N, C-alpha and C positions, 0 to 999 in steps of 0.2 A: 504493499499500500504506500502511495506517495505521501510526502509530507503534507501536501495540500489536502489530500483526502483525510489524513489524520486530523488536521486542524478543523476541517469542515465537520467531522464527526464530533469533535470536542465542543464546538460552538453551536451546533445545531443548525448550521448554515449549509445550503446546497444551491448549486446553480441550476437555473431553469434550462431545460433542453431547448436549444435554439430551433430545433425542428418544429417546435410548437407553433412558430410564427411563420406564415407563408410569405410575408413581406420582408424582403432582405434589408430594406432601408428603414424599417419600423424602429421606434424607440425600444420596444420590448421590455421584458421584466428581467433584470440582470441576475437576481438571486432571490432565494427564499430564506427568510429569517424565522427560525422557530423561537417562539417567546414562551417562557415558562414562568408562571406566577410565583414559583418558589424562589427564583433568583431575581426576577424583575416584576414585583407586584404592582408597581406604579411607574408610568413612564410619561414624559412630556415636560419640557422645561418651563412651560408657561404655568404649570401647577406644582411640579415636583422637582427635587434637586437632581434627579437622574432621568435619562432618556434611553432610547435604544442605541445599541452599538453600531452606529452608522459611520462609514468612512466619508471623507470629504466628497461632496457632489453626489451623495446618495440620499434619496428621498423616499418616504412612505406616504402614499396618497390615501387620505381618509375622507369619507363623506357622511354627514350627519342628517338626521331628521326624515329620511325617506321611509318607504318608497313613495314616490309621487310619479305615476307613470308618464305624464307628458314630458317631464324634464329628466327623470331618472333614465328613461329610454335613450335620450340624447347623450347623456353622460356615458352610458354603457356603449353606445355606438362609437363614441370618440375613443374610449379606452380600447375597444376591440380593434379599431382601425390601426392603433399603434401597438397592439398585443401587450397591453399593460394591465396588470392586476392591482386591485385596490381593496380597501376595507370599508364596508358600509355599516354604520352604526344605526340600526333601525329603531324607530318608535313603534312600540307594540301595537298601538291603535292603528297606525298606518299599515303595518304588516297584516293585521287581521282584515283590513279593507281591501288589500291588494296582494293576496297570497301568490297569485301567478307571477307578479313582478318579483316577489321574494325568491321564488324558484328560479326565475330567469337570472337574477343576480348570481345565485349560487352556481347555476349551470355554466355561466361564463367564467367560472373559476375564481371569483372574488370571495374574500372572507366576509362573513356576516357576524357583526358584533351587536351589542345591545345598548339601548339608549332610553330605558324606562318605558312605561306604558303611555304616559300622556305629556311628558316633558315639563314637569314642574320644577320650581326652585327647590332642590332637595334639601338644602341647608335650612330651609324656612318652614319645614313641615315636621310633624312628630315622627319619631323613629319608626313606629309601627306602620305609619302611612308610607314612609319612604321605602321600607322593606317590601310592602305590598306593590309599590310602583316598580321596583326591581323585579320581583317575582312575576307579576302579571305581564310585564313587558317581555321577559324571557319566555314565558309560557306562550304568549301570542306569536312571537317570532318562531319558536319551535313548532307550533301548530301549523303555521303557514309553510314552513320549510319541510317538515317531516310528517305532518299529520298527527302528531302526538303532543299533547299539552304536558309539559314538564318544566319544572323550575331549575333543572340541571342543564345548563347550556351546552350544546354540542361544541360551540366555540366559546370558551370562557373569556371573552373580551367585553369590556363595558366602558362606556364613557358617560360621565355625568352631564346632564344638561347645564349649560352656562358655566361648566367647570366648577360648580358649587357642590361641596360635600362636607359632612361632619366627620369627625374622627371615627365616631361609632359606625358610620356607613362605610368608611374606608376599611375599618377593621373587619366588618361583616364580609365584605367581598374578598378580602385577603384570606379570611378563615375558610371561605368556600373555594379557594383556588382560582379566583377570577381576576385577571389582569385589568387594572384601571388605566385607560388611555387618556392622557391629556393631549397636548400638541406642543410642537416647538415653534410653529408660526402658523398664521392663518390669513385667509383672504378677506376677512371682515365683510363677507358677502351678505351678512344680515343688515348692513347699512345700505341706504339708498345710494346707488351710483350707477354709472353706465358700465356695460361690459368692458369697454376700453379702460375705464378707470380701475376696475377690479384687476384686469390683467396687468396693468402697470404697477399697481400696489403689490400684488403677490409676487411678481417677478423681481421687483426691487427688494422686497423683504427676503426672498430666497437668495438673491445675489449677495446680500449682506450676511445672511446666516451661513450660507455655503452647503447646508444639508439640513435634514430634519423631517419630522412628522408634520405634514401639512393638513390643515383642516379646511374643507369646503362643505357646502350644503347642496346636495343634489336636487332638492325641490326648488332651488333658486334659478329662475330663468337666465339670469345674467351669468351664473356659473356654468350652466349647460352651454351657453352661447360661446364662452371663452375656452372651453375645454380643448377643442382641437388646436387652437393657437397656443395654449399653455403647454400642451404636450409637445408641440413643435419647438417651443422655446427650450424645453428640457433637452430634447434631442440635439438641437443646434448649439447648445451651450455645455455639452458634455456631462449632463446629469444622468444618473442611473436610478431606475425605479426598483425598490426592494419590496417584495410581497411578504407580509407577516402572516404567520399561521401559528396555531397553538402547538406547544411541545407535544411530541408523540403523533402528530398528524402524518398520515401516509402521504409521501410526497411523490406523486406520479410524475414520471419523466424527469425526475431529479438526476443530476449528474453525480454519480457515486464513485467516479474514478479516483 
């Protein structure tokens, strides 16, 4: 076994088989990063002191608040065109309304994480209600995805709405082996702006940061509109997309040499 293979095994990282992408000039997904709640229970420098082990010019693309078919479908098309895989943190209510879109996201090879049932300010509600929001959201996502209502997520990734959480809520998720995702930078697409303004904002922030977990919202029309241009920016400026999966996930077509 080569040194590279040993390092990949130790770090839980594998390269994506280039044959997956029919377009030779596509951005592609450069590697798969396995994330384990035991070693990285919370990631994202906007909220926590640590983040994912990304090299310079590596990014993880994440999308919150979906699914919303009119715009999520456009985001999926842009990602597919560039053979890029991302992570979608779904609101349970939306997942229950659009189960076919949830399945479509998963079939495209993207990771599905969880984002509560109804997107409340979690630090401002009683713990029992917050726990219910977490469990009900996970159950709705799992029902849409697998047809089974369970509070044990098949992908133990979670993001708090508005990045607000209490210590008790963080401890609860850690005790259940669920990784809490923050972000390293964001597109601020919840603010009113033109697609051109959003593209300029997020590319300038990425150029300054050099790498990181990026937050978008797929229900936002302006985000759907800029996604082809944003992915082109990544390709033309030497950025590489990393796809995050839970530890222990079977990595089909992974390079194990």
